[in-house]
C-alpha atoms as one frame of an Amber mdcrd trajectory, in Angstrom:
protein
  -2.139   7.764  12.590  -0.894  10.116   9.871   1.749   7.467   8.592  -1.475
   4.849   8.186  -3.521   7.819   5.985  -0.603   7.867   3.830   0.234   4.055
   3.422  -3.352   3.667   2.404  -3.051   5.725  -0.616   0.626   4.289  -1.336
   0.593   0.656  -0.544  -1.322  -1.612  -3.330   1.809  -2.083  -5.680   1.665
  -5.591  -7.483   3.351  -6.549 -10.403   4.458  -4.243 -13.078   5.744  -6.454
 -15.278   2.793  -6.747 -17.764   0.326  -4.375 -19.062  -3.397  -5.113 -18.988
  -5.365  -3.621 -21.876  -8.533  -3.495 -19.616  -8.364  -0.887 -16.509  -9.212
  -2.361 -13.305 -11.031   0.870 -12.400 -13.433   3.479 -13.758 -14.901   7.033
 -13.196 -17.189   6.954  -9.964 -15.224   4.285  -8.120 -14.665   5.295  -4.131
 -13.503   3.611  -1.254 -14.020   4.532   2.581 -11.360   2.654   5.215 -11.750
   2.812   8.969  -8.364   3.189  10.726  -8.201   1.683  14.154  -5.302   1.803
  16.505  -4.079  -1.273  18.841  -6.700  -3.150  16.988  -9.874  -1.942  19.296
 -10.742   1.757  18.773 -11.471   3.906  15.688  -8.903   6.762  15.205  -9.580
   8.296  11.872 -11.116   7.193   8.218  -9.795   7.593   4.705 -11.241   7.958
   1.480 -10.170   7.544  -2.153 -12.369   8.715  -5.153 -11.651   8.519  -9.081
 -13.049  11.421 -11.133 -12.487  12.529 -14.662 -10.796  16.077 -15.552  -9.883
  18.356 -18.144  -6.125  19.078 -17.505  -4.394  21.295 -19.991  -6.925  20.138
 -23.159  -6.451  16.695 -22.327  -8.633  14.286 -20.489  -7.401  12.482 -17.629
  -8.224  10.688 -14.220  -8.144  12.726 -11.287  -7.972  11.216  -7.892  -8.405
  12.440  -4.527  -7.413  10.858  -1.322  -8.772  12.405   2.182  -7.524  11.177
   5.500  -8.552  12.598   8.970  -8.835  11.572  12.686 -11.874  11.301  14.507
 -13.240  10.951  17.811 -10.835  11.080  20.989  -7.999  10.950  18.880  -9.025
  14.055  17.009  -8.830  16.108  20.242  -5.236  15.601  20.654  -3.720  14.910
  17.472  -5.890  16.439  14.591  -4.961  15.117  10.929  -6.389  16.895   8.115
  -4.769  15.425   4.807  -5.603  15.580   1.094  -3.590  13.952  -1.599  -4.549
  14.357  -5.363  -3.002  13.223  -8.752  -3.957  14.139 -12.330  -2.726  10.681
 -14.686  -3.005   9.947 -18.176  -6.086   7.652 -18.963  -4.089   5.306 -20.964
  -0.734   4.936 -19.583  -0.839   5.845 -16.296   1.850   8.360 -16.395   1.167
  11.168 -13.668   0.746  14.534 -14.696   0.204  16.697 -11.718   0.478  15.477
  -8.036  -0.909  17.746  -4.842  -0.338  17.302  -1.201  -1.991  19.163   1.045
  -1.914  18.352   5.009  -2.027  19.357   8.307  -1.013  16.685  10.763  -1.185
  17.910  14.307   0.097  21.368  13.220   2.505  20.243  10.730   1.699  21.381
   7.331   2.761  20.981   4.024   1.225  22.559   0.699   3.104  21.070  -2.421
   1.937  20.847  -5.874   4.334  18.738  -8.620   4.055  18.905 -12.363   5.919
  16.186 -14.278   7.832  16.675 -17.344   8.313  13.015 -18.523   9.764  14.133
 -21.951  12.734  15.853 -20.001  12.548  13.422 -16.845  11.717  16.409 -14.811
   9.646  16.986 -11.521   8.884  20.917 -11.051   7.988  21.248  -7.346   5.968
  24.339  -6.139   6.307  24.606  -2.637   3.300  26.668  -1.843   4.369  27.299
   2.315   8.014  28.046   1.498   6.955  29.961  -1.518   9.990  28.363  -3.430
   9.825  26.396  -6.755  12.604  23.662  -7.659  13.215  21.409 -10.587  14.529
  17.876  -9.923  15.217  14.791 -12.063  13.191  11.952 -11.908  13.656   8.193
 -12.715  12.446   6.064 -15.831   8.651   5.434 -15.434   8.286   7.274 -12.086
   5.067   7.585 -10.620   3.638  10.190  -7.704   2.446   7.997  -4.544  -1.441
   8.103  -5.604  -0.781   7.284  -9.283   1.522   4.313  -8.689  -1.564   2.494
  -6.900  -3.934   2.757 -10.032  -0.934   2.007 -12.447   0.038  -1.009 -10.585
  -3.480  -2.275 -10.510  -3.699  -2.479 -14.171  -0.638  -4.054 -14.305  -0.825
  -6.932 -12.300  -0.232 -10.484 -13.675  -1.914 -12.861 -11.107  -0.978 -16.170
 -12.464   2.723 -15.372 -12.669   2.714 -14.424  -9.038   4.980 -17.001  -7.109
   5.305 -16.662  -3.218   8.617 -14.770  -2.636   8.447 -12.725  -5.454   9.629
  -9.067  -4.790   8.267  -6.226  -6.857  10.491  -3.116  -7.582   9.147   0.449
  -8.662   9.917   4.092  -8.655   8.095   6.988  -6.922   8.802  10.546  -6.606
   7.424  12.254  -3.581   7.799  15.782  -2.066  11.472  16.607  -3.478  13.118
  12.928  -3.694  13.189   9.990  -5.972  12.060   6.747  -3.694  12.715   3.125
  -4.773   9.884   0.795  -3.465  10.114  -2.971  -2.928   7.149  -5.273  -2.039
   7.074  -9.216  -1.332   4.534 -11.252  -2.472   3.553 -13.840   0.684   0.727
 -15.631  -0.826  -3.433 -15.859  -0.832  -5.620 -15.612   2.144  -9.242 -15.426
   3.035  -9.732 -11.969   4.639 -12.937 -11.419   7.070 -14.002  -7.555   7.310
 -17.166  -5.705   7.646 -18.302  -4.125   4.566 -20.922  -2.067   3.787 -22.766
  -3.138   7.028 -21.867  -7.001   6.787 -19.402  -9.092   7.819 -18.196 -10.581
   4.740 -15.087 -13.156   3.299 -13.162 -12.221   0.281 -10.333 -13.844  -1.358
  -7.038 -11.616  -1.049  -3.701 -11.845  -2.287  -1.115 -10.687   0.602   1.938
  -8.566   0.433   4.863  -7.602   2.731   6.107  -3.797   1.662   9.466  -2.973
   2.921   9.673   0.153   5.236  12.573   1.928   6.763  12.786   0.869  10.329
  13.209   3.401  13.074  11.185   5.965  15.025   8.121   4.879  13.419   8.104
   1.229  12.309   9.677  -1.799  14.694  11.341  -3.238  11.336  11.387  -3.478
   7.817   8.793  -6.025   7.704   6.504  -4.116   9.985   3.487  -3.822   7.197
   1.130  -6.274   5.941  -1.061  -5.608   2.946  -4.233  -7.798   1.566  -5.423
  -6.906  -1.673  -8.501  -8.387  -3.291  -7.727 -11.647  -5.285 -10.129 -10.484
  -8.171 -10.329  -8.114 -11.542 -10.636  -5.290  -9.186  -7.490  -5.289  -6.835
  -8.673  -3.259  -4.412  -7.034  -2.894  -0.928  -9.042  -4.657   1.753  -6.833
  -4.331   4.636  -3.426  -3.104   6.111  -1.576  -3.811   9.408   1.309  -1.803
  10.779   3.601  -2.737  13.857   4.805   0.648  15.099   7.338   1.345  17.476
   4.468   1.922  19.768   1.284  -0.167  19.658   0.148  -0.941  16.097  -2.194
   0.640  13.481  -4.764  -0.814  10.791  -7.137   0.293   8.183 -10.049  -1.989
   6.849 -12.285  -1.395   3.868 -15.571  -0.630   5.112 -17.593   0.675   2.271
 -17.169   1.124  -1.718 -19.113   2.080  -4.678 -18.591   2.269  -8.238 -16.172
  -0.691  -8.853 -15.961  -1.805 -12.452 -16.327  -5.304 -11.659 -18.351  -6.968
  -9.366 -16.695  -7.933  -5.996 -16.695 -11.770  -5.257 -17.761 -11.804  -1.328
 -19.330 -14.417   0.930 -21.559 -13.116   3.752 -19.885 -14.298   6.793 -22.453
 -15.331   9.418
């Protein structure tokens, strides 16, 4: 459960090779996702919301992502996760990232400030009461800002089946490389705002580390709307035991009208 809450925020990577002048999102955009285990019972929910804030005298986007378990799952494994990112409204570069989580009693409270001029990340681990500085990779993103940065960078006409996209991210105290493969286009069926709908989607395969959590490197599949919004519609993860999925079930504040067909 806790891994998919993180993946919802992290996995919507597309093509960072070009930069669009028009943003794919705006202040007030909000998503709600339904999380389910082995495809049949609700295990939790997650939300993402875009705000505007003033950070050190500069107007920036402030995105808050929340995830929590619900129902029976909440009785034996309670999750309450909160992720925040403050990033530049023009370039998408992150200035501050906050991760405050409680996953079955495992807690973290971390704030990261990015110094892009010096190529550094200043990590304040509030739980351990220590502050450390780490070097970062070029054009680094945090796990929330990367999603929004890449939504603005997709070049849909250039995508070919088998294309692989790589990006850089700093998370907690480490730099991570991330690879994503484009698998093609499909029509996705989901229940959205109370209606069964069909939406044209771009299909991707994020690569993960096989082992205790995931069955293999190619255990994840992601579907993103094939339109100007580029919003995550569905994620499916094959785990070492069972499977997890997340489906978009409600939204508001999209910058562009989402092309959907009611599925009767």
